[in-house]
Biotite code that builds the C-alpha atoms (Angstrom):
import biotite.structure as struc

atoms = struc.array([
    struc.Atom([19.813, -8.849, -25.071], chain_id="A", res_id=1, res_name="MET", atom_name="CA", element="C"),
    struc.Atom([20.820, -7.444, -21.632], chain_id="A", res_id=2, res_name="THR", atom_name="CA", element="C"),
    struc.Atom([20.728, -9.855, -18.465], chain_id="A", res_id=3, res_name="ALA", atom_name="CA", element="C"),
    struc.Atom([17.923, -9.178, -16.129], chain_id="A", res_id=4, res_name="PRO", atom_name="CA", element="C"),
    struc.Atom([18.689, -6.986, -13.546], chain_id="A", res_id=5, res_name="THR", atom_name="CA", element="C"),
    struc.Atom([18.814, -8.604, -9.976], chain_id="A", res_id=6, res_name="GLN", atom_name="CA", element="C"),
    struc.Atom([16.079, -7.205, -7.519], chain_id="A", res_id=7, res_name="PRO", atom_name="CA", element="C"),
    struc.Atom([17.213, -5.906, -4.087], chain_id="A", res_id=8, res_name="ASP", atom_name="CA", element="C"),
    struc.Atom([14.012, -7.866, -2.514], chain_id="A", res_id=9, res_name="ALA", atom_name="CA", element="C"),
    struc.Atom([11.078, -10.116, -3.588], chain_id="A", res_id=10, res_name="GLN", atom_name="CA", element="C"),
    struc.Atom([7.506, -9.913, -2.532], chain_id="A", res_id=11, res_name="LEU", atom_name="CA", element="C"),
    struc.Atom([5.327, -12.780, -3.275], chain_id="A", res_id=12, res_name="ASP", atom_name="CA", element="C"),
    struc.Atom([1.713, -11.529, -3.426], chain_id="A", res_id=13, res_name="LEU", atom_name="CA", element="C"),
    struc.Atom([0.296, -14.480, -5.222], chain_id="A", res_id=14, res_name="ARG", atom_name="CA", element="C"),
    struc.Atom([-3.228, -15.331, -3.811], chain_id="A", res_id=15, res_name="GLY", atom_name="CA", element="C"),
    struc.Atom([-3.559, -11.733, -2.357], chain_id="A", res_id=16, res_name="VAL", atom_name="CA", element="C"),
    struc.Atom([-6.550, -9.936, -3.906], chain_id="A", res_id=17, res_name="PRO", atom_name="CA", element="C"),
    struc.Atom([-6.793, -6.039, -5.068], chain_id="A", res_id=18, res_name="CYS", atom_name="CA", element="C"),
    struc.Atom([-6.430, -3.672, -3.643], chain_id="A", res_id=19, res_name="PRO", atom_name="CA", element="C"),
    struc.Atom([-4.430, -5.327, -0.804], chain_id="A", res_id=20, res_name="LEU", atom_name="CA", element="C"),
    struc.Atom([-1.938, -6.607, -3.239], chain_id="A", res_id=21, res_name="SER", atom_name="CA", element="C"),
    struc.Atom([-1.234, -2.815, -4.263], chain_id="A", res_id=22, res_name="PHE", atom_name="CA", element="C"),
    struc.Atom([-1.126, -1.685, -0.623], chain_id="A", res_id=23, res_name="VAL", atom_name="CA", element="C"),
    struc.Atom([1.414, -4.357, 0.439], chain_id="A", res_id=24, res_name="ARG", atom_name="CA", element="C"),
    struc.Atom([3.663, -3.656, -2.575], chain_id="A", res_id=25, res_name="ALA", atom_name="CA", element="C"),
    struc.Atom([3.651, 0.039, -1.804], chain_id="A", res_id=26, res_name="LYS", atom_name="CA", element="C"),
    struc.Atom([4.168, -0.507, 1.990], chain_id="A", res_id=27, res_name="LEU", atom_name="CA", element="C"),
    struc.Atom([7.165, -2.606, 1.111], chain_id="A", res_id=28, res_name="ARG", atom_name="CA", element="C"),
    struc.Atom([8.679, -0.039, -1.344], chain_id="A", res_id=29, res_name="LEU", atom_name="CA", element="C"),
    struc.Atom([8.283, 2.554, 1.278], chain_id="A", res_id=30, res_name="GLU", atom_name="CA", element="C"),
    struc.Atom([10.584, 0.658, 3.488], chain_id="A", res_id=31, res_name="LYS", atom_name="CA", element="C"),
    struc.Atom([13.298, 0.179, 0.840], chain_id="A", res_id=32, res_name="MET", atom_name="CA", element="C"),
    struc.Atom([16.128, 2.609, 0.155], chain_id="A", res_id=33, res_name="PRO", atom_name="CA", element="C"),
    struc.Atom([15.916, 5.016, -2.839], chain_id="A", res_id=34, res_name="ALA", atom_name="CA", element="C"),
    struc.Atom([16.918, 3.475, -6.030], chain_id="A", res_id=35, res_name="GLY", atom_name="CA", element="C"),
    struc.Atom([16.034, -0.148, -4.842], chain_id="A", res_id=36, res_name="SER", atom_name="CA", element="C"),
    struc.Atom([14.530, -2.687, -7.083], chain_id="A", res_id=37, res_name="LEU", atom_name="CA", element="C"),
    struc.Atom([11.661, -4.769, -5.831], chain_id="A", res_id=38, res_name="LEU", atom_name="CA", element="C"),
    struc.Atom([10.300, -7.879, -7.629], chain_id="A", res_id=39, res_name="GLU", atom_name="CA", element="C"),
    struc.Atom([6.663, -8.474, -6.988], chain_id="A", res_id=40, res_name="VAL", atom_name="CA", element="C"),
    struc.Atom([4.837, -11.686, -7.880], chain_id="A", res_id=41, res_name="TRP", atom_name="CA", element="C"),
    struc.Atom([1.271, -11.165, -9.088], chain_id="A", res_id=42, res_name="LEU", atom_name="CA", element="C"),
    struc.Atom([-1.594, -13.351, -10.074], chain_id="A", res_id=43, res_name="ASP", atom_name="CA", element="C"),
    struc.Atom([-3.111, -13.094, -13.562], chain_id="A", res_id=44, res_name="PRO", atom_name="CA", element="C"),
    struc.Atom([-6.350, -10.919, -13.727], chain_id="A", res_id=45, res_name="GLY", atom_name="CA", element="C"),
    struc.Atom([-6.998, -8.062, -11.486], chain_id="A", res_id=46, res_name="GLU", atom_name="CA", element="C"),
    struc.Atom([-3.791, -7.959, -9.644], chain_id="A", res_id=47, res_name="PRO", atom_name="CA", element="C"),
    struc.Atom([-1.670, -7.637, -12.708], chain_id="A", res_id=48, res_name="ILE", atom_name="CA", element="C"),
    struc.Atom([-3.949, -5.291, -14.508], chain_id="A", res_id=49, res_name="GLU", atom_name="CA", element="C"),
    struc.Atom([-4.346, -2.898, -11.508], chain_id="A", res_id=50, res_name="GLN", atom_name="CA", element="C"),
    struc.Atom([-1.249, -2.915, -9.548], chain_id="A", res_id=51, res_name="VAL", atom_name="CA", element="C"),
    struc.Atom([1.405, -1.722, -12.201], chain_id="A", res_id=52, res_name="PRO", atom_name="CA", element="C"),
    struc.Atom([-0.885, 1.239, -13.127], chain_id="A", res_id=53, res_name="ASP", atom_name="CA", element="C"),
    struc.Atom([-1.456, 2.146, -9.411], chain_id="A", res_id=54, res_name="SER", atom_name="CA", element="C"),
    struc.Atom([2.117, 1.937, -8.613], chain_id="A", res_id=55, res_name="LEU", atom_name="CA", element="C"),
    struc.Atom([2.967, 4.366, -11.541], chain_id="A", res_id=56, res_name="LYS", atom_name="CA", element="C"),
    struc.Atom([0.273, 6.551, -10.396], chain_id="A", res_id=57, res_name="MET", atom_name="CA", element="C"),
    struc.Atom([1.952, 6.583, -6.885], chain_id="A", res_id=58, res_name="ALA", atom_name="CA", element="C"),
    struc.Atom([5.363, 7.697, -8.407], chain_id="A", res_id=59, res_name="GLY", atom_name="CA", element="C"),
    struc.Atom([7.229, 4.358, -8.602], chain_id="A", res_id=60, res_name="TYR", atom_name="CA", element="C"),
    struc.Atom([9.072, 3.242, -11.778], chain_id="A", res_id=61, res_name="ASP", atom_name="CA", element="C"),
    struc.Atom([7.731, -0.043, -13.104], chain_id="A", res_id=62, res_name="VAL", atom_name="CA", element="C"),
    struc.Atom([10.802, -1.332, -15.215], chain_id="A", res_id=63, res_name="GLU", atom_name="CA", element="C"),
    struc.Atom([9.524, -4.663, -16.419], chain_id="A", res_id=64, res_name="GLN", atom_name="CA", element="C"),
    struc.Atom([6.726, -7.179, -16.462], chain_id="A", res_id=65, res_name="ILE", atom_name="CA", element="C"),
    struc.Atom([7.463, -10.744, -17.088], chain_id="A", res_id=66, res_name="GLU", atom_name="CA", element="C"),
    struc.Atom([4.994, -13.637, -17.676], chain_id="A", res_id=67, res_name="ASP", atom_name="CA", element="C"),
    struc.Atom([5.966, -16.602, -16.013], chain_id="A", res_id=68, res_name="ARG", atom_name="CA", element="C"),
    struc.Atom([3.200, -18.845, -16.985], chain_id="A", res_id=69, res_name="SER", atom_name="CA", element="C"),
    struc.Atom([1.117, -19.201, -13.645], chain_id="A", res_id=70, res_name="ASN", atom_name="CA", element="C"),
    struc.Atom([2.170, -15.623, -12.341], chain_id="A", res_id=71, res_name="PHE", atom_name="CA", element="C"),
    struc.Atom([3.686, -12.163, -13.296], chain_id="A", res_id=72, res_name="PHE", atom_name="CA", element="C"),
    struc.Atom([7.098, -11.148, -12.004], chain_id="A", res_id=73, res_name="ALA", atom_name="CA", element="C"),
    struc.Atom([6.822, -7.230, -11.788], chain_id="A", res_id=74, res_name="LEU", atom_name="CA", element="C"),
    struc.Atom([10.118, -5.249, -11.296], chain_id="A", res_id=75, res_name="GLN", atom_name="CA", element="C"),
    struc.Atom([9.462, -2.001, -9.471], chain_id="A", res_id=76, res_name="VAL", atom_name="CA", element="C"),
    struc.Atom([12.064, 0.632, -8.612], chain_id="A", res_id=77, res_name="ARG", atom_name="CA", element="C"),
    struc.Atom([11.812, 3.086, -5.647], chain_id="A", res_id=78, res_name="ARG", atom_name="CA", element="C"),
    struc.Atom([12.889, 6.540, -7.118], chain_id="A", res_id=79, res_name="PRO", atom_name="CA", element="C"),
    struc.Atom([15.683, 8.440, -5.916], chain_id="A", res_id=80, res_name="ALA", atom_name="CA", element="C"),
    struc.Atom([13.338, 11.100, -4.503], chain_id="A", res_id=81, res_name="LEU", atom_name="CA", element="C"),
    struc.Atom([10.576, 9.255, -2.635], chain_id="A", res_id=82, res_name="ALA", atom_name="CA", element="C"),
    struc.Atom([6.789, 10.117, -3.982], chain_id="A", res_id=83, res_name="PRO", atom_name="CA", element="C"),
    struc.Atom([5.270, 12.812, -1.842], chain_id="A", res_id=84, res_name="VAL", atom_name="CA", element="C"),
    struc.Atom([2.020, 11.976, -0.162], chain_id="A", res_id=85, res_name="GLU", atom_name="CA", element="C"),
    struc.Atom([-0.877, 14.655, -0.449], chain_id="A", res_id=86, res_name="CYS", atom_name="CA", element="C"),
])
């Protein structure tokens, strides 16, 4: 088993409802350098059900989702080429 990848930054979005949790995660990723890894903490329910898929659709790479009992840790990488907005 490989060691977990150390994130470049963390964002605690526990208690933040959808779609605001997605918007905040996306804004944080947009400020990070290409190739950076962000760890996002999300509540169970709608946030963990919606945010990973929304980030994938926006062009980000969801590398890992870890259940930490009371919340989920989502590791998302900003791609080398930033997603293009239409």
